[in-house]
C-alpha angles and dihedrals in degrees: 000000000000119000095208092228092300120160111218128210137172117200136167115239094256090060096051117104118228088252093053093049090048090052091050092051092044093053093046091049091048092053105033104028104031105028097034092036090227116152107205142134102264098178095071100162091255095097090079090063094043139099107225118215110204133183116199126194120184090341094308124111105238104163134032142169135170126226116201123194119239114282097034101086101349140006086260132058106274141201124214146149091051108175142155129196117249089243092070102036112121092025096092092254091127091054091050090046092058093043090052092045092052091046092051090051091053092046094051105030103020125229098335136149114269125204128201138180099220130193101249096237089060096058094109091047092056092042087065087069096049098266116145129193107264100187129042098217124079115216137194118250113180087346092301121114111248137175134197117248132180135198115208116186094196 
């Protein structure tokens, strides 16, 4: 798993500069709104509770995820808004992003269950990190098929 010279950071919202938060929102919009043609309200007032995992390459944000403490979206710690820039796809950056995200969760919260709402086509990707499908039914979220998955370290 090569990191393609990416510099990784994990910061709580209160430590993000305005420029960093703008970069986070811009990357998420590029992936979810523009590429996936999904019109939705990205700033959902959960970012302020989140730890933001960011991967920077040559000064550009190329990978991002959001870790939410338990009780914000689910009873468990959760991961969401996982995105990589087109420029790093196929380099393994997405694999490193999830590995880093899971490591940050363990560092901050310990060995705890983690819940995600995954786009259905990414089920195998998340299974690589120990996530299993936790509900049988797929559901539409912003007109994209999703499924619930959970990681349980025990």
